[in-house]
N, C-alpha and C positions, 0 to 999 in steps of 0.2 A: 350509480344506477346501472351502468353497463355491466359491472361486475355482478350485481344482484340478478340481473336478467340472465346472465350466463349461467349462474348457479341454478336458476329456475329451469332453464332449458336443459341443462345437464342432468338434473334430477329426473325430469320427465323422460329424457332419452334412456337413462338407466332403468327406469321403471318399465318402459316398453320392451327393452332388451331382455329383462328378466322374464317378462310375460311371454315373449317369443320362445325363450329357452325352455320354459315350463311346458308350453304347448307342444314343442317339438319332442320333448321327452315322453309325453303321454300320448302322442298321436301315432306312434309306430305299431301299437297293438302288441302282438306276440313278440317275445324276445328273439325267436329264431329268425334267421335270414329268410326273406321272401324268395320264392322260386318261380312262380308263374309270371309270364309276361303280363304287363298291365292290361293290354288289349283283351286278353282272355278273361281276366278277372272282371274287367269292366262290362264285358258282354254278359257274364253270369249275373253281375249286379243289376244290370238293366232289366234282364228277364225276370229276376227275382223281385225287384221293386214293383214292376208292372203286375206280375202274376199274383203277388201276395195281396195287394190292395184290391185288385180286380176280384179275386176269389172272396174276399171279405164282403165286398159290395154285393156280389151275387148271392152269397149266403144270407145276407140281411134281406135281400129281395125275396128269397125263398121263405124266410121266417115271417116276413111281413105278409106274404100271400096266405100262409096258414093262419096267421093271427087275425087277419081282417075278415076272411070269409070261409075259413077252414077248407080251402080248396074248392069252393063251390063254383067259382068262375075261372075259366082259363085252365092252364095246366102248368106244370113245373117249368117248362121252357119259357112261358111268358114271364114267370117270376124271375127267372135267371136273366132274361133280356132286360127287365126293368133295372136290375142291379148293374148290368153292363152299361146300359144307357146312362145311368147316374154317373158312373166312372168316366164315361166318355164326355159328358157335359162338364166335368171338372177340368177337362183338358181343352175345352172350347169346341167340342164336337157338336155343333148345332144339330138339334133334333127336329125333324118334320113329322108331325103327328096329325094325320087326317086333315090336311090343309092348314093346320096351325103350326107355329114354330116356337120352339123353346130354345132360347139362346143365352139365357142368364147363366153365368158360371157360378156354381156353389163354391165360393172361395174357401170355405172351411175345409171341404174335402180336397180342394186343390192344395191347400197348405199342408194337409196331412200327407198327401202324395209327395209333396216336396220334401217333407221331413224324412219319409222313408227313403227317398232317393238320396238325400244327403247322407243318411246313415249307411246305405249300401255303397255309396261312393267312398266313404271313409274306410269301409271294410276293404274295398278293392285297392285303395291307395296304400293301406297299411300292410297288406298281405301279398302284394305283387311288386315286381321290379319296375321302377320308374327311373330310367337312366337320366333323363333330362326333361326340360320343359316341353320339348316336342312330343315326347312319349305321353306326358300328362294331357296335352291337348288332344292327341290321337285317342287316348283312352276315354276322355270325356266325350269325344265324337262317337266312338263305338257304343258307349253306354246309351247316349241319346238316340243313336240310330236304332239299336235293338228295342229300346222303349217305344220309339215311334212306330216301328213295325208291328209291335204287339198291339198298340192302339189302333192302327189301321186294320189289322186282321180282325180285331174285336168288332170294329165298326161294320166290316163287311159281313161277318158271320151273324151279327145280331140284327141286321137289317131285314125288315119284313115290310109288306105293303103298307101296314098301318103306322109304322114307326121306322123312319130312316135316318140314322145318324150320318153326318157329313164326314166321310172317311178322310178327305183331304185336310179339313180343319183339325180332325183328331190327330193326324200325323204331325202337323205343324205345331199344334199346342203341346202334344206329348214330347216332341223333340226339343222344343224350346225349354219347357220345364225341366226335362232331364238334363239338358246341357247346363242350365244355370245351377240347379240344386245338386245334381249328381256330380257335375264338374267341380263345384265348390267343395264337395266332400273329398273328391280325389285330390284336388290341389291342397286342401288343408292337411290331409293325412300324409301326403308324400313330401311335404315341406316346400312345395312350389309356391304356395300361397304367400309364405313369409318372404321368399326370395323375390317374387314379383312386387310385393308391397315395398320392400326395401329399395327397389329401383325407382319407385315413383317419388316425385317431389313431395315433401311433407305437406305442402299446401293441398295437393290433390287428395292425399289420404285424410287430411283433417276435414275438408269440406265433404268428402264422401261419408265419413263417420257422422258428421252433423246431419247430412241428408237422411241417412238411415235412421238416426234418432228421431228426426221429424216424422217420418212415416210411422214408426212404432208408437210414438206419442199420440199422433192423430188417431190411429186405430184404437188406442186405449181410451182416449178422450171420447171418441164416438161411441164406443161400447158403454161407457159410463152414462152418456146421454140417453142411449136406448134403454138401459136398465132402469135409469131414473124415471123415464117416461112410463115404463111398464109398471113400476111401483106406484106411481101416481094414479094409474088407471088399471090396477090389477083386476078389478071386478070385470072389466070388459074382456080381458084375456080368459078369465074363468068361464064367462058366458060362452065364448067361442068354443072352448073345449067341451062344455056341457052340450052344446048343440051338435057337436060331432059324434057324441055317444061313443067315446073311445074307452076301451077297457085297458087293463094294466099293460099287457104286452103291446097293444097298439099305442098306448101312451109313451112307452119307452122308445118305440121306433119313431114316433112322431117327434119326440125330443131330439133324436139323432138328426132328423131332417132339419129341425130348427137350428141345431148347432152348425150344420153345414152352411147356413146362410147368415150366421151372426156377423162374420166379417163384412158381408155385403151391407147389412143394416148399419154397421159401425161406419162404413165409408159414406153411406147416405147421410147419416147423422153429422159426419164431418163436413159434408157439402152444405148441410143445413146451417151449421155453425158458421161456415165461411160466408153465408149470405144468400147465394142463388137458390139453394134448396134442391128438391128432387120431385119426380113425378111418380105417381102410383096409378098409371093409366093415362091414356090420351086425354089432353085437355085438363089435366089436374096439376096442382102445384102445392107443395108443402114447403113453406119458407118462414123465416122469423117475421116477415112483414104481413103475409096473408096466407090463408089455407083454403084451397078450393078442392074438395074431394067429391067423388061420386061413390057408388057402391064398390066395395072392395071385397076380395076373397076372404073366406073364413080361415084366417091364419093367425095364430096367437101373437106373433111379433107385430102384426098390423094394429094390434090394440094400443101400441105406443103412439100411433098417429094422433095429432091434435084434432079437435073438432073444426069443422068448416066455419070460416069467418075470420075476422081480424085476430091475429095472434096476441096473446097476453103481452103486456109491455115488457115484462122481464125477459122474454125470450131474446130480445135484442142484446142482452148482456152476454149471450153465448158467442157473440162476435169476437169477444176477447180471447176465446180458446185458441184460434190459430196464432195470434200474436204471442200468447203465453207459451205455446208449444215451441215457436221459433226461438223465443228468449231462453227457455230451459235447454233446448237442444244445443244452442250456441254456447251456453255456459258450460255444459258438460264437455263439449268438444274442446273448448279453450282451456279447460282445466287439464285435459290430457295432452293437448298440443298448444302450449302457451306461446305467445309472441310478446315482444317488449313494447312495440309501438301501438298507440291507439288506432291508427289508421289500418294497421295490419289486422288487429283484432276485429275491427268493424268490417273489414273486407271479408275475412273468413266467415264471420257470422252471417253477413249478407248473402254471400255465394252459397254457403251451406243451406241457409233457409230457403233461398230461391230454388235451388236444386231439389230440396226436399218437397217444396210445394209442387214442383213439376212432377216428381215421382208420385206424389199423392194424387194429382190429377189423372195420371195414367191409370192408377188403381181404381179410381172412381169410374173411369171410362169402362174398365173391364168388369165392374160390378153390376152394370146395368144391361138391359136387353129386353127380350120378349119372353113372357111367361104364359102365353096362350093366345087365343083368337080375340078379335074385336079390339076393344079399348086397352086390353092388357098387353098389346104389342109394344107399348112404350112404358117401361119401368126403369127408373134410374135418375141420376142427377143431370142437371143442365151442364153438360161437360165443358163447353167452351167458357161459359161464365165462371164455372168452378175453377178452371185452370187459372184464369186471371185473378180471381179473388184470393185463391190460396197462395199463389206466388207472391202477390203484393203483401198480404197480411203476414204470412210466415216470414217473408224476406225482411219486412220491417221489424218483426220480433227478433229475428236473427241479428240484425244490425244493432238493435238496442242491447241485446244480450252480449254481443261481442264487445261493445264499448264498456258496459257495466262490469263484465268479468275481467277485462284487462285492467280497469281501474282497481278492482278488488285485489287482483294478484299483485299489482305494483304496491298497493297499500300494505298488504300482508308482508311483502318482502322488506319494505321500509321498517315495519315494526320488528321483524326478526333481526334485521341488521342493527337496529337501535338497541335491542335487547342484548345481542351478542357483544356490542361495543361496551355497553354498561357492565356486563359480566366480566369482560376482559380488564376493565379499569379497576 
């Protein structure tokens, strides 16, 4: 059995080594040797990543202004400010509007900004000189600093008496997002990512992989729950759109707005499946046990909300989603990072699932906030309860997945060894 497990671990190690070699071959970009210092390229990448998405948001604000009232209200500066404010909200730049506060982060737009940052970071890492890990860290800090300065400047310039973004939060959010996404791109393209990963114990890499899989699977499962609920009550969504009297250009822009908050809705659906549920206004609750709602804004995604009263019995079945997610994430992680003993497989599955539940809880906390005055100051999941429920359910699923996958791998190895012995005879 020890020989079989050694063969399994060796095969997995060789597969990962080939994957790293392939990524390093394709991450350098142009064949010619880079000439610019990484700090210079990172500064350019930070400015380009911020400026490109900001300009797109401002252009969409301008188009929406013309499409909605043909320029009858306000002027172009107001439209440009709306686009800039949306970009700032994606970085946590809390917006104060005539006594009301908007603090909900449109995570779809945040994810798009992160993708652009990652791509620009890869460009900087593949076209500039990165002598060592210190240069990579410095380049990542420069990229994040430039991005944060652009966010702060935008907040200051777009601030008017009626709408004031929080410049400090915009800088902190922009810096953090750029450091994570842009820094990951630089590290990936320069080869530092693989060097750092190779220095980490395999246990840390394995549970980190499992935790990331948990977050992605929970987002996917939450999105499926939202779309399933919309399909079951599609007529309500159509009625909402009909009451808004939106034409074709306005409908396209409205669709973009909906897309920016789909990750928020998916996270709320994940909190719903975990058990605690979420709020759509002060004093409301949407959970598998009970639904208590008041008047809600005319927004198509809200048509997915169930009716007030006791929830249907079958909604309690959604509670298996976090457990299944933990199981599947652990199974995928242990197929890539197998271990010979049951206790080790169970430990990796449990820790990976628990860490994934913790990260999911953090995202759920970021997804909520205030969307207006009065009762709409509280929109989002019950964060504390969701943390506990997600960690327990996904951790249990990870534990079961770790045990089951280790058993399956050991059984597959025994079969292969038996087949090989029979063939040799």
